[in-house]
ROKEDO-803778 format. One record per atom (N, C-alpha, C): residue number from 1; atom name; x, y, z. Coordinates in pm, whole numbers, m for minus. Layout:
! residues N
<NUM; 'CA'; <X; Y; Z>>
...
***
This chain:
! residues 72
<1; 'N'; <88; m113; 2>>
<1; 'CA'; <3; m8; m3>>
<1; 'C'; <92; 132; 0>>
<2; 'N'; <43; 222; m61>>
<2; 'CA'; <109; 349; m74>>
<2; 'C'; <75; 430; 46>>
<3; 'N'; <155; 531; 63>>
<3; 'CA'; <122; 629; 187>>
<3; 'C'; <m11; 684; 163>>
<4; 'N'; <m45; 728; 44>>
<4; 'CA'; <m175; 779; 16>>
<4; 'C'; <m293; 687; 46>>
<5; 'N'; <m282; 557; 13>>
<5; 'CA'; <m384; 461; 44>>
<5; 'C'; <m396; 439; 191>>
<6; 'N'; <m285; 433; 264>>
<6; 'CA'; <m287; 439; 410>>
<6; 'C'; <m357; 552; 478>>
<7; 'N'; <m322; 665; 421>>
<7; 'CA'; <m373; 787; 477>>
<7; 'C'; <m528; 787; 447>>
<8; 'N'; <m571; 761; 341>>
<8; 'CA'; <m720; 748; 296>>
<8; 'C'; <m785; 646; 392>>
<9; 'N'; <m728; 535; 408>>
<9; 'CA'; <m791; 434; 498>>
<9; 'C'; <m801; 488; 639>>
<10; 'N'; <m699; 553; 680>>
<10; 'CA'; <m708; 606; 819>>
<10; 'C'; <m822; 712; 823>>
<11; 'N'; <m825; 795; 729>>
<11; 'CA'; <m937; 900; 717>>
<11; 'C'; <m1080; 827; 723>>
<12; 'N'; <m1098; 722; 636>>
<12; 'CA'; <m1219; 662; 635>>
<12; 'C'; <m1257; 595; 765>>
<13; 'N'; <m1152; 538; 839>>
<13; 'CA'; <m1180; 477; 967>>
<13; 'C'; <m1220; 587; 1065>>
<14; 'N'; <m1163; 715; 1052>>
<14; 'CA'; <m1191; 816; 1142>>
<14; 'C'; <m1328; 871; 1122>>
<15; 'N'; <m1365; 874; 989>>
<15; 'CA'; <m1497; 920; 958>>
<15; 'C'; <m1604; 820; 998>>
<16; 'N'; <m1580; 695; 986>>
<16; 'CA'; <m1676; 598; 1033>>
<16; 'C'; <m1685; 606; 1187>>
<17; 'N'; <m1574; 628; 1264>>
<17; 'CA'; <m1581; 645; 1406>>
<17; 'C'; <m1657; 771; 1451>>
<18; 'N'; <m1638; 879; 1375>>
<18; 'CA'; <m1707; 1000; 1388>>
<18; 'C'; <m1862; 990; 1371>>
<19; 'N'; <m1887; 917; 1268>>
<19; 'CA'; <m2044; 889; 1236>>
<19; 'C'; <m2100; 809; 1347>>
<20; 'N'; <m2030; 708; 1406>>
<20; 'CA'; <m2078; 622; 1514>>
<20; 'C'; <m2102; 720; 1644>>
<21; 'N'; <m2006; 802; 1669>>
<21; 'CA'; <m2011; 904; 1783>>
<21; 'C'; <m2129; 996; 1759>>
<22; 'N'; <m2151; 1038; 1643>>
<22; 'CA'; <m2258; 1139; 1606>>
<22; 'C'; <m2395; 1068; 1626>>
<23; 'N'; <m2405; 934; 1581>>
<23; 'CA'; <m2535; 870; 1590>>
<23; 'C'; <m2555; 843; 1742>>
<24; 'N'; <m2458; 811; 1816>>
<24; 'CA'; <m2484; 797; 1961>>
<24; 'C'; <m2525; 918; 2033>>
<25; 'N'; <m2457; 1038; 1993>>
<25; 'CA'; <m2489; 1155; 2061>>
<25; 'C'; <m2633; 1200; 2024>>
<26; 'N'; <m2678; 1187; 1893>>
<26; 'CA'; <m2805; 1213; 1859>>
<26; 'C'; <m2908; 1132; 1927>>
<27; 'N'; <m2885; 998; 1942>>
<27; 'CA'; <m2976; 919; 2026>>
<27; 'C'; <m2988; 965; 2166>>
<28; 'N'; <m2870; 1002; 2232>>
<28; 'CA'; <m2885; 1055; 2358>>
<28; 'C'; <m2962; 1185; 2366>>
<29; 'N'; <m2937; 1265; 2272>>
<29; 'CA'; <m3012; 1396; 2261>>
<29; 'C'; <m3161; 1371; 2253>>
<30; 'N'; <m3200; 1280; 2171>>
<30; 'CA'; <m3351; 1248; 2154>>
<30; 'C'; <m3396; 1199; 2278>>
<31; 'N'; <m3320; 1111; 2355>>
<31; 'CA'; <m3375; 1057; 2475>>
<31; 'C'; <m3384; 1159; 2586>>
<32; 'N'; <m3291; 1247; 2596>>
<32; 'CA'; <m3300; 1363; 2685>>
<32; 'C'; <m3411; 1454; 2655>>
<33; 'N'; <m3443; 1471; 2530>>
<33; 'CA'; <m3554; 1571; 2490>>
<33; 'C'; <m3682; 1508; 2521>>
<34; 'N'; <m3692; 1365; 2506>>
<34; 'CA'; <m3813; 1299; 2546>>
<34; 'C'; <m3835; 1302; 2699>>
<35; 'N'; <m3729; 1292; 2775>>
<35; 'CA'; <m3745; 1301; 2921>>
<35; 'C'; <m3778; 1443; 2951>>
<36; 'N'; <m3725; 1533; 2890>>
<36; 'CA'; <m3763; 1673; 2922>>
<36; 'C'; <m3907; 1707; 2885>>
<37; 'N'; <m3962; 1647; 2779>>
<37; 'CA'; <m4099; 1673; 2757>>
<37; 'C'; <m4185; 1607; 2855>>
<38; 'N'; <m4161; 1487; 2902>>
<38; 'CA'; <m4232; 1417; 3005>>
<38; 'C'; <m4233; 1503; 3134>>
<39; 'N'; <m4123; 1556; 3174>>
<39; 'CA'; <m4107; 1622; 3301>>
<39; 'C'; <m4176; 1761; 3282>>
<40; 'N'; <m4177; 1813; 3164>>
<40; 'CA'; <m4237; 1951; 3140>>
<40; 'C'; <m4393; 1935; 3149>>
<41; 'N'; <m4448; 1825; 3089>>
<41; 'CA'; <m4587; 1796; 3100>>
<41; 'C'; <m4629; 1758; 3236>>
<42; 'N'; <m4549; 1692; 3312>>
<42; 'CA'; <m4587; 1653; 3442>>
<42; 'C'; <m4589; 1776; 3530>>
<43; 'N'; <m4489; 1864; 3513>>
<43; 'CA'; <m4493; 1994; 3598>>
<43; 'C'; <m4617; 2082; 3552>>
<44; 'N'; <m4640; 2080; 3435>>
<44; 'CA'; <m4771; 2161; 3391>>
<44; 'C'; <m4896; 2110; 3455>>
<45; 'N'; <m4903; 1970; 3461>>
<45; 'CA'; <m5030; 1909; 3516>>
<45; 'C'; <m5022; 1939; 3665>>
<46; 'N'; <m4906; 1929; 3735>>
<46; 'CA'; <m4906; 1956; 3871>>
<46; 'C'; <m4935; 2100; 3903>>
<47; 'N'; <m4889; 2197; 3825>>
<47; 'CA'; <m4925; 2328; 3844>>
<47; 'C'; <m5068; 2358; 3822>>
<48; 'N'; <m5143; 2287; 3726>>
<48; 'CA'; <m5278; 2304; 3712>>
<48; 'C'; <m5353; 2259; 3840>>
<49; 'N'; <m5313; 2145; 3890>>
<49; 'CA'; <m5375; 2075; 4013>>
<49; 'C'; <m5361; 2179; 4136>>
<50; 'N'; <m5241; 2230; 4142>>
<50; 'CA'; <m5218; 2322; 4259>>
<50; 'C'; <m5296; 2443; 4238>>
<51; 'N'; <m5313; 2503; 4123>>
<51; 'CA'; <m5390; 2619; 4109>>
<51; 'C'; <m5536; 2590; 4137>>
<52; 'N'; <m5584; 2471; 4099>>
<52; 'CA'; <m5732; 2440; 4130>>
<52; 'C'; <m5741; 2430; 4284>>
<53; 'N'; <m5640; 2362; 4348>>
<53; 'CA'; <m5642; 2340; 4495>>
<53; 'C'; <m5650; 2476; 4565>>
<54; 'N'; <m5562; 2571; 4519>>
<54; 'CA'; <m5554; 2700; 4575>>
<54; 'C'; <m5679; 2777; 4567>>
<55; 'N'; <m5748; 2770; 4444>>
<55; 'CA'; <m5874; 2832; 4423>>
<55; 'C'; <m5982; 2782; 4521>>
<56; 'N'; <m5981; 2643; 4526>>
<56; 'CA'; <m6080; 2585; 4622>>
<56; 'C'; <m6068; 2629; 4762>>
<57; 'N'; <m5932; 2637; 4810>>
<57; 'CA'; <m5904; 2677; 4942>>
<57; 'C'; <m5939; 2818; 4968>>
<58; 'N'; <m5903; 2902; 4872>>
<58; 'CA'; <m5943; 3053; 4881>>
<58; 'C'; <m6089; 3069; 4885>>
<59; 'N'; <m6166; 2997; 4818>>
<59; 'CA'; <m6312; 3005; 4810>>
<59; 'C'; <m6367; 2962; 4942>>
<60; 'N'; <m6311; 2847; 5001>>
<60; 'CA'; <m6351; 2807; 5137>>
<60; 'C'; <m6319; 2902; 5241>>
<61; 'N'; <m6213; 2971; 5235>>
<61; 'CA'; <m6173; 3064; 5331>>
<61; 'C'; <m6268; 3186; 5332>>
<62; 'N'; <m6306; 3228; 5213>>
<62; 'CA'; <m6389; 3349; 5200>>
<62; 'C'; <m6543; 3322; 5223>>
<63; 'N'; <m6574; 3197; 5230>>
<63; 'CA'; <m6717; 3168; 5250>>
<63; 'C'; <m6763; 3237; 5378>>
<64; 'N'; <m6884; 3288; 5378>>
<64; 'CA'; <m6942; 3341; 5500>>
<64; 'C'; <m6960; 3225; 5601>>
<65; 'N'; <m6929; 3262; 5725>>
<65; 'CA'; <m6948; 3154; 5827>>
<65; 'C'; <m7085; 3141; 5861>>
<66; 'N'; <m7130; 3018; 5867>>
<66; 'CA'; <m7273; 2977; 5903>>
<66; 'C'; <m7277; 2971; 6059>>
<67; 'N'; <m7385; 3025; 6101>>
<67; 'CA'; <m7402; 3012; 6253>>
<67; 'C'; <m7412; 2866; 6294>>
<68; 'N'; <m7359; 2836; 6400>>
<68; 'CA'; <m7356; 2691; 6462>>
<68; 'C'; <m7492; 2676; 6522>>
<69; 'N'; <m7539; 2544; 6503>>
<69; 'CA'; <m7659; 2507; 6568>>
<69; 'C'; <m7627; 2483; 6722>>
<70; 'N'; <m7726; 2535; 6791>>
<70; 'CA'; <m7705; 2511; 6951>>
<70; 'C'; <m7758; 2384; 6986>>
<71; 'N'; <m7676; 2325; 7076>>
<71; 'CA'; <m7732; 2188; 7134>>
<71; 'C'; <m7836; 2215; 7226>>
<72; 'N'; <m7944; 2142; 7231>>
<72; 'CA'; <m8044; 2160; 7331>>
<72; 'C'; <m8037; 2062; 7442>>
***
């Protein structure tokens, strides 16, 4: 083999290795993005629940007090 053929083979091997690294990194990125979306949706749902609970509590606090029945 000539120096040029060895150099080209080394470059081809390096390109193949970089392609594998890129594919792995893209897979990890997609997995992290999916986890982010799940966490974001969960936080949104929890925020909605907390808002509803807060509204209910505020309404309960501001309700006029009913007179208590006296025991006979």
